C-alpha positions as CSV (number, residue, x, y, z in Angstrom):
1,M,61.3,-102.8,64.9
2,K,62.9,-105.3,67.6
3,K,65.9,-105.8,65.7
4,L,67.0,-102.3,65.4
5,F,66.4,-101.2,69.0
6,I,68.4,-104.4,70.2
7,L,71.4,-103.7,68.4
8,P,72.0,-100.1,69.7
9,L,71.2,-101.5,73.3
10,I,73.7,-104.3,72.7
11,L,76.4,-101.7,71.1
12,G,75.7,-99.5,74.3
13,C,76.4,-102.4,76.5
14,V,79.5,-103.5,74.5
15,S,80.7,-99.4,74.9
16,I,80.1,-99.4,78.9
17,L,82.1,-102.6,79.4
18,H,85.2,-101.6,77.5
19,S,84.8,-98.1,79.3
20,Q,85.1,-99.7,82.6
21,T,88.7,-101.4,81.2
22,L,91.3,-99.6,83.7
23,K,94.1,-98.4,82.4
24,A,97.1,-96.8,83.6
25,K,100.5,-94.9,83.1
26,I,104.3,-95.5,84.4
27,K,107.1,-93.1,83.2
28,I,110.8,-94.2,84.1
29,D,113.8,-92.1,83.7
30,I,116.8,-93.6,85.1
31,E,118.8,-91.0,85.7
32,R,116.2,-89.8,88.3
33,T,117.7,-91.9,91.1
34,T,116.5,-91.8,95.1
35,G,119.8,-93.8,96.4
36,E,121.7,-97.2,96.2
37,I,119.8,-100.7,97.0
38,D,121.9,-102.0,99.6
39,S,122.1,-105.6,99.1
40,L,121.1,-106.4,102.9
41,L,117.6,-105.2,102.0
42,Y,117.6,-108.7,101.4
43,G,118.4,-110.6,104.8
44,N,116.5,-113.0,107.4
45,F,116.4,-113.4,110.8
46,T,116.5,-116.6,112.6
47,E,115.5,-116.8,116.6
48,H,115.6,-120.0,119.1
49,L,111.7,-120.3,118.8
50,G,109.5,-123.3,117.8
51,R,111.1,-125.1,115.0
52,C,112.9,-122.5,113.4
53,I,116.6,-123.6,115.0
54,Y,115.7,-126.9,116.1
55,G,114.0,-129.3,113.6
56,G,114.5,-126.3,111.1
57,I,117.7,-125.3,109.9
58,Y,119.3,-127.8,112.5
59,D,117.9,-131.4,112.9
60,P,120.6,-134.0,112.9
61,A,118.2,-136.8,113.1
62,S,117.0,-136.3,109.4
63,P,118.6,-137.8,106.3
64,Q,118.8,-134.5,104.9
65,A,121.7,-133.3,107.9
66,D,124.9,-132.5,106.9
67,A,128.0,-133.3,108.8
68,F,127.2,-130.9,111.1
69,G,123.6,-131.3,111.7
70,F,122.4,-128.8,109.7
71,R,119.7,-129.1,107.2
72,K,121.0,-129.6,103.2
73,D,117.6,-128.5,101.7
74,V,117.2,-125.5,104.1
75,L,120.5,-124.5,103.5
76,A,120.0,-124.8,99.8
77,A,116.7,-122.8,99.8
78,S,118.0,-120.3,101.6
79,R,121.0,-119.7,98.9
80,E,118.4,-120.0,96.3
81,L,116.4,-117.1,98.2
82,G,119.2,-115.0,98.0
83,V,119.7,-114.3,102.0
84,S,122.3,-111.6,102.3
85,I,122.3,-111.0,105.7
86,L,120.8,-113.6,108.8
87,R,120.0,-112.2,112.5
88,W,120.5,-114.3,115.2
89,P,119.9,-115.4,117.9
90,G,116.5,-113.2,118.4
91,G,114.2,-111.4,119.1
92,N,112.8,-111.6,122.4
93,F,115.1,-114.6,123.1
94,V,118.1,-112.4,123.2
95,S,117.1,-110.7,126.7
96,G,117.9,-113.5,128.3
97,Y,120.2,-115.2,126.4
98,R,123.6,-116.1,128.2
99,W,125.8,-116.5,124.8
100,Q,128.3,-118.3,127.0
101,D,126.1,-121.2,127.5
102,G,126.0,-121.9,123.7
103,I,130.1,-122.3,123.4
104,G,132.6,-125.2,124.1
105,P,131.7,-128.9,124.2
106,L,128.1,-130.1,123.8
107,T,128.6,-132.2,127.0
108,T,129.3,-129.1,129.0
109,R,126.3,-126.6,127.9
110,P,123.5,-126.5,130.3
111,K,119.7,-126.6,129.4
112,R,118.2,-123.4,130.7
113,K,114.9,-122.3,131.7
114,E,113.7,-120.0,128.2
115,L,111.5,-116.9,129.4
116,A,110.8,-115.2,126.3
117,W,108.4,-118.1,124.7
118,N,108.3,-120.1,127.7
119,S,110.4,-123.2,127.0
120,V,113.9,-125.0,127.5
121,E,117.1,-124.3,125.6
122,P,119.8,-127.1,125.2
123,N,122.0,-124.6,123.8
124,I,123.2,-127.1,121.1
125,V,123.1,-124.2,118.3
126,G,125.1,-121.3,119.3
127,T,128.3,-118.7,118.3
128,D,130.4,-121.0,116.6
129,E,128.0,-123.0,115.1
130,F,125.7,-120.1,114.2
131,L,128.6,-118.3,112.4
132,Q,130.1,-121.5,111.0
133,Y,126.6,-121.8,109.4
134,A,126.3,-118.4,108.1
135,E,129.9,-118.8,106.5
136,R,128.4,-121.7,104.8
137,L,125.5,-120.2,103.4
138,G,127.7,-117.4,102.0
139,T,125.7,-114.6,104.1
140,Q,126.9,-112.0,106.6
141,P,125.8,-112.8,110.6
142,Y,123.7,-109.9,112.6
143,I,124.0,-110.7,116.3
144,P,122.1,-108.7,119.0
145,V,123.3,-108.5,122.5
146,N,121.8,-108.8,125.7
147,L,120.7,-105.4,126.8
148,G,117.8,-106.9,128.9
149,T,119.4,-109.2,131.8
150,G,123.0,-108.9,130.0
151,T,126.0,-106.9,131.2
152,L,128.0,-104.5,129.7
153,D,130.8,-107.2,129.8
154,D,128.9,-109.7,128.4
155,A,128.3,-107.2,125.5
156,R,131.8,-106.2,124.8
157,N,133.0,-109.9,125.5
158,W,131.4,-111.5,122.8
159,V,132.6,-109.1,120.4
160,E,135.9,-110.2,121.7
161,Y,135.2,-114.0,121.3
162,C,134.1,-113.4,117.6
163,N,136.5,-110.5,116.4
164,S,139.7,-110.3,118.3
165,D,143.1,-111.8,116.9
166,T,144.0,-114.6,119.8
167,G,146.1,-112.7,122.7
168,T,143.1,-112.2,125.2
169,Y,141.0,-114.5,127.1
170,Y,138.1,-114.8,125.2
171,A,139.9,-114.7,121.6
172,N,142.0,-117.6,123.2
173,L,138.9,-119.4,124.5
174,R,137.8,-119.0,120.7
175,A,140.6,-120.6,119.5
176,R,140.7,-123.3,122.1
177,N,136.7,-124.5,121.1
178,G,138.0,-125.0,117.4
179,R,138.5,-121.9,116.1
180,V,141.5,-119.6,115.7
181,K,141.0,-117.3,112.9
182,P,138.3,-114.7,113.8
183,Y,134.8,-114.9,112.7
184,R,134.9,-110.8,112.1
185,V,131.0,-110.3,112.9
186,K,130.4,-106.7,111.2
187,Y,126.9,-106.0,112.3
188,W,125.7,-106.3,115.9
189,G,122.6,-104.9,117.6
190,L,121.9,-103.2,120.8
191,G,119.4,-105.7,122.2
192,N,116.0,-105.8,121.0
193,E,112.5,-104.2,121.5
194,M,113.6,-102.8,124.6
195,D,110.8,-100.2,124.7
196,G,108.4,-103.1,125.0
197,F,106.5,-104.7,128.6
198,W,106.9,-108.0,127.1
199,Q,111.1,-107.7,126.8
200,M,113.3,-108.9,129.7
201,G,115.1,-105.9,131.0
202,A,112.7,-103.6,129.6
203,K,113.8,-100.0,129.4
204,N,112.4,-96.2,129.2
205,A,114.2,-94.4,126.3
206,D,116.5,-92.3,128.6
207,D,117.4,-95.8,130.6
208,Y,118.0,-97.4,127.5
209,G,119.4,-94.9,125.7
210,K,122.4,-94.6,128.7
211,Y,123.0,-98.2,128.6
212,A,123.0,-98.8,125.0
213,L,125.7,-95.6,125.0
214,E,128.0,-97.9,126.9
215,A,127.8,-101.1,125.4
216,A,128.1,-99.5,122.4
217,K,131.0,-97.6,123.7
218,L,132.8,-101.0,124.8
219,M,131.9,-103.1,122.0
220,K,133.4,-100.5,119.6
221,W,136.5,-100.1,121.7
222,V,137.0,-103.9,121.1
223,D,136.5,-103.2,117.5
224,P,136.0,-100.1,115.9
225,E,135.1,-101.9,112.4
226,I,131.6,-103.0,113.9
227,K,128.4,-101.5,112.4
228,L,125.6,-100.8,115.5
229,T,121.9,-101.2,115.4
230,V,119.9,-99.2,118.4
231,C,116.5,-100.1,118.9
232,G,113.7,-98.1,117.4
233,L,110.2,-97.9,118.6
234,S,109.2,-101.3,118.2
235,Y,105.5,-102.4,116.8
236,W,103.4,-103.6,119.1
237,S,104.8,-100.6,121.7
238,S,101.9,-97.7,122.3
239,G,105.0,-95.5,122.7
240,T,105.3,-92.4,120.5
241,A,108.4,-91.5,117.9
242,D,109.7,-89.5,120.9
243,W,111.4,-93.0,121.8
244,N,113.5,-92.8,118.5
245,R,114.6,-89.0,119.2
246,T,115.8,-89.7,122.4
247,V,117.7,-92.6,122.0
248,L,119.5,-91.5,118.8
249,N,120.7,-88.5,120.6
250,Y,122.3,-90.7,123.3
251,L,123.7,-92.6,120.4
252,K,125.2,-89.9,118.3
253,G,127.9,-91.0,116.7
254,Y,127.8,-94.6,117.6
255,A,124.6,-95.7,115.8
256,D,124.9,-96.8,112.2
257,Y,121.4,-97.8,112.1
258,I,118.1,-97.5,113.8
259,S,115.4,-100.9,113.7
260,L,112.2,-100.9,112.7
261,H,109.4,-103.7,112.9
262,F,106.5,-104.4,111.4
263,Y,104.0,-107.2,111.1
264,F,100.9,-107.3,108.8
265,G,98.2,-109.4,107.9
266,D,94.5,-109.6,106.6
267,R,93.0,-109.3,109.8
268,T,89.4,-108.0,108.7
269,N,89.3,-110.4,106.4
270,N,89.3,-107.3,103.6
271,F,91.5,-107.8,100.8
272,L,91.3,-103.8,99.9
273,E,91.7,-102.9,103.9
274,Y,95.1,-105.3,103.8
275,M,96.5,-103.9,100.7
276,A,96.1,-100.5,101.8
277,S,97.6,-100.9,105.3
278,M,100.9,-101.6,103.3
279,K,100.8,-97.6,103.5
280,E,101.7,-97.7,107.0
281,P,105.4,-98.8,106.9
282,E,105.9,-95.9,104.3
283,N,105.1,-93.6,106.8
284,E,107.0,-94.6,109.2
285,I,109.9,-94.7,107.1
286,K,109.2,-91.2,106.5
287,Q,108.8,-90.2,110.1
288,T,111.8,-91.8,110.8
289,E,113.7,-90.5,108.3
290,A,112.6,-87.1,109.3
291,I,114.3,-87.8,113.4
292,I,117.4,-89.2,111.9
293,N,117.9,-85.9,109.8
294,E,117.0,-83.8,112.7
295,T,119.7,-85.5,115.0
296,I,122.1,-85.8,112.4
297,F,121.3,-81.6,111.8
298,K,121.3,-81.1,115.7
299,N,124.7,-82.9,117.0
300,N,126.7,-82.4,113.9
301,I,127.3,-85.5,113.1
302,D,129.3,-86.3,110.3
303,K,128.4,-89.8,109.1
304,P,125.0,-91.1,108.1
305,I,122.4,-93.3,110.0
306,Y,120.4,-95.7,108.2
307,I,117.2,-97.4,109.0
308,A,116.9,-101.4,109.7
309,F,114.0,-103.1,109.2
310,D,115.4,-106.1,111.3
311,E,111.6,-107.8,111.5
312,Y,109.2,-107.8,109.6
313,N,106.3,-110.3,107.9
314,V,102.9,-111.5,107.6
315,W,101.9,-112.6,111.1
316,Y,98.0,-112.6,112.2
317,R,96.8,-116.3,112.3
318,T,98.7,-117.9,114.8
319,G,100.5,-117.7,118.2
320,V,102.8,-119.4,120.5
321,E,100.5,-122.2,121.0
322,E,100.7,-123.1,117.3
323,K,104.3,-122.3,117.0
324,M,103.8,-119.5,115.1
325,E,103.4,-121.6,111.9
326,E,101.8,-119.4,109.5
327,K,100.3,-120.8,106.3
328,Y,100.6,-118.0,103.8
329,N,98.0,-117.4,100.4
330,L,98.4,-115.2,97.3
331,Q,97.1,-112.1,99.0
332,D,100.4,-112.4,101.7
333,A,102.7,-112.9,98.6
334,L,101.3,-109.8,97.4
335,A,101.6,-107.9,100.6
336,I,105.5,-108.9,101.0
337,A,105.8,-107.6,97.2
338,T,104.4,-104.3,98.2
339,F,106.6,-103.9,101.5
340,L,109.6,-105.0,99.3
341,N,108.6,-101.9,96.7
342,T,108.5,-99.4,100.2
343,L,111.8,-100.7,100.9
344,I,113.5,-100.0,97.1
345,R,111.2,-96.6,97.0
346,N,113.2,-95.5,100.4
347,A,116.4,-97.0,99.5
348,Q,118.2,-93.7,100.5
349,I,117.7,-94.2,104.2
350,V,116.6,-98.0,104.4
351,K,119.8,-100.4,104.1
352,M,119.1,-103.3,105.8
353,A,115.7,-105.4,106.3
354,N,115.2,-109.1,107.8
355,I,112.3,-110.8,107.1
356,A,110.9,-113.0,110.3
357,Q,111.9,-115.7,109.7
358,L,113.9,-118.5,107.4
359,V,112.0,-121.5,108.3
360,N,109.0,-122.9,110.0
361,V,108.3,-120.0,112.3
362,I,106.2,-117.1,110.1
363,A,108.5,-118.4,107.4
364,P,109.0,-118.5,103.5
365,M,109.8,-121.9,103.7
366,M,108.3,-125.0,106.0
367,I,109.3,-128.8,106.8
368,T,106.7,-131.1,107.1
369,N,107.2,-134.6,107.7
370,D,110.7,-134.4,106.8
371,K,110.1,-132.3,103.6
372,L,110.8,-128.8,102.6
373,W,108.3,-126.6,100.5
374,K,108.0,-123.2,99.7
375,Q,105.4,-120.8,100.7
376,T,104.0,-118.2,98.6
377,V,106.0,-115.4,99.9
378,Y,109.0,-117.6,99.1
379,Y,108.7,-116.1,95.4
380,P,108.4,-112.4,95.6
381,L,111.3,-112.4,98.0
382,Q,113.4,-114.5,95.5
383,L,112.8,-112.2,92.9
384,F,113.5,-109.1,94.5
385,A,117.0,-110.8,96.1
386,T,118.0,-112.2,92.6
387,N,117.5,-109.1,90.2
388,C,116.8,-105.6,92.2
389,F,119.8,-104.1,92.3
390,G,121.9,-100.7,91.9
391,S,119.9,-97.6,91.9
392,S,115.9,-97.0,93.4
393,V,114.8,-95.1,90.3
394,N,112.0,-92.5,90.7
395,S,108.9,-93.5,88.8
396,F,105.6,-91.3,88.1
397,V,102.4,-93.8,88.1
398,Q,99.1,-92.6,87.3
399,T,96.5,-94.8,87.8
400,D,93.1,-95.3,89.4
401,T,92.5,-95.5,93.2
402,F,90.3,-97.1,96.0
403,N,89.0,-96.3,99.2
404,T,88.5,-98.5,102.4
405,E,86.9,-97.5,105.7
406,K,90.7,-96.4,107.1
407,Y,92.3,-95.2,104.3
408,K,91.6,-93.1,101.0
409,G,92.8,-92.7,97.5
410,V,95.0,-95.8,97.3
411,P,96.6,-96.7,94.0
412,Y,95.7,-100.0,92.5
413,L,99.3,-100.0,91.0
414,D,101.9,-100.3,93.6
415,V,105.1,-99.5,92.0
416,S,109.1,-99.5,92.1
417,S,111.8,-99.6,89.6
418,A,115.7,-100.0,89.9
419,Y,118.0,-99.8,87.2
420,N,121.2,-101.8,87.5
421,A,124.1,-99.4,85.4
422,K,126.7,-103.0,85.6
423,N,124.2,-105.2,83.5
424,Q,122.2,-101.9,81.9
425,T,119.1,-103.6,83.0
426,L,115.8,-101.6,84.4
427,V,113.8,-103.4,86.7
428,L,110.1,-102.5,87.1
429,N,108.4,-104.0,90.0
430,V,104.4,-104.2,90.0
431,V,101.8,-104.8,92.3
432,N,98.1,-105.0,90.8
433,R,96.0,-104.4,93.6
434,H,92.5,-104.4,92.1
435,P,90.8,-108.0,92.9
436,S,89.3,-108.6,89.7
437,K,90.4,-106.2,86.8
438,D,93.6,-106.2,84.6
439,I,95.1,-103.2,84.3
440,E,96.4,-102.0,81.0
441,T,99.5,-99.5,81.3
442,N,101.5,-97.4,78.9
443,I,104.9,-97.6,80.0
444,E,107.2,-94.8,78.8
445,N,111.1,-95.2,79.4
446,Q,112.4,-91.8,79.1
447,Y,116.4,-92.6,78.9
448,G,118.1,-95.1,76.7
449,I,116.9,-97.5,73.8
450,P,115.3,-100.5,75.4
451,D,115.6,-104.0,73.9
452,K,113.1,-105.4,71.8
453,R,112.0,-107.9,74.3
454,G,112.4,-108.4,78.0
455,T,111.2,-110.8,80.3
456,A,108.4,-110.7,82.8
457,Y,108.2,-112.9,86.2
458,E,104.6,-113.1,87.3
459,I,103.3,-114.5,90.7
460,N,99.4,-115.1,90.6
461,S,96.9,-117.7,91.0
462,P,92.9,-117.6,90.7
463,G,92.1,-117.2,94.4
464,L,93.2,-114.7,96.5
465,K,93.5,-117.4,99.3
466,D,95.2,-119.9,97.5
467,E,97.9,-121.3,99.6
468,N,101.3,-123.7,99.1
469,S,101.5,-126.9,100.2
470,V,103.8,-130.2,100.9
471,N,102.1,-131.6,98.2
472,E,101.4,-128.2,95.6
473,Q,102.8,-125.1,94.4
474,K,99.8,-123.1,93.4
475,V,101.3,-119.7,93.8
476,K,104.9,-120.0,92.1
477,T,106.7,-117.7,89.9
478,K,105.8,-117.8,86.0
479,E,108.5,-116.4,83.2
480,K,107.4,-115.2,80.1
481,L,109.1,-113.1,77.3
482,F,107.1,-109.9,76.1
483,A,107.5,-107.4,73.3
484,I,108.8,-103.9,73.5
485,A,107.9,-101.4,70.8
486,G,110.1,-98.3,71.4
487,K,110.4,-96.3,74.4
488,S,106.8,-96.3,75.1
489,F,104.8,-100.0,75.0
490,M,101.9,-101.2,76.6
491,Y,101.8,-104.1,79.1
492,T,98.8,-105.4,80.7
493,F,99.2,-106.5,84.6
494,P,96.8,-109.1,85.7
495,A,94.4,-108.7,88.5
496,H,95.5,-109.9,91.9
497,S,99.2,-110.2,90.8
498,F,102.9,-108.9,91.2
499,T,105.2,-108.5,87.9
500,Q,108.6,-107.7,87.8
501,L,109.5,-106.8,84.6
502,M,113.3,-106.7,83.5
503,I,114.7,-104.6,80.2
504,K,117.6,-103.9,78.8
505,I,118.4,-100.3,78.3
506,K,121.2,-99.4,76.0
507,Q,122.6,-95.7,76.7
């Protein structure tokens, strides 16, 4: 009798366990696109802050230094990262920066008290050094001008120094400093976070709009080919989206981008709350896109205005006292992958992004005891920048959801997809945000014939708080092949993981 009773009990427990297995469905039709993915989404940011410039990209005392004093290992790792555009010199730093201090012979360059980060700026790395570094890296330079303490002449003369053919004062000055050929810097910013009280020369929306408009006019008169980014409402501000509306109405016809900044992290030591908070940048994108469309319609503007997320990253552990040298873990890598998914899903309006920053300071790579090592967030960045191009594809996702104290109905699977017609490759980016369960997923391709095998790149580790170090890379990309059984196939996404699937599609 006991055996007869125990057997159905065991079978019942097995049935319950099986029913708890999470399942999901993803449908993809590569003809249903939302926008073209701009390579500038995979940009970075270098600021004169902590060990980012001095001791990071530039360290002439290191055995790693090249003939110009820049670290060869950082340069190589940046190329591997696929950095498409590099923002410099700030950030808050630029609102007090006098660019003329950083040109000419090193012996004549002054040291200045730097107020943004309470340091001393030696002006060793200036305009020519940075722009030549960008050339060696093979990336687009992106320069915000000083609209805090700077003048309109400072802004337009900087464009002339960088972009004009010789024959005028600042172009000739560049030639005397050793560079005859213009740099042709295409991307420029009109200040940094000008709505913030922490910013030198902070302004209200009307004052900034008027001043930025005059700077934009002069800069584009010097070089009509440049692209300009205006300051949107910054992450730390207590202001409202009316800032964006006011500024865009002033800069109509001159603004090519409006900047957004976003920093995130596990501030409550709650993994699911952290993952759910990644809904916020998407909400901000939608709100800003609506204001852009309103501005274009209201003012009869005949050219597009896009969003530049020119500062973003995980940042919540360290302050200036710790030189903002964050150590990242697995869940931070998942947050970065989710953020990049957000950019891909909104590729129709977001055309530039710059993770802050490149090395040492809230960065994907660190230098410890003169040795470079890669943080967890390096790997999702590298996968997107290497593989995710072409058209953003609208994906249908059906998955279980979770609730947190602040957010409701958050899907466990966060998905973006892209189709690159040049190499006929579908890229599926999937973050499984469940802390402990794999999700068995039916993936249905609704157009074209997939190859019988695909490539999967996975970022995962046993512990959510697992970190990398100078001695060990616990969290990194692992590659494997997987079988594809026709247009519909199954793939299981491991708990707390990011997976990028690459599938050849024949049409």
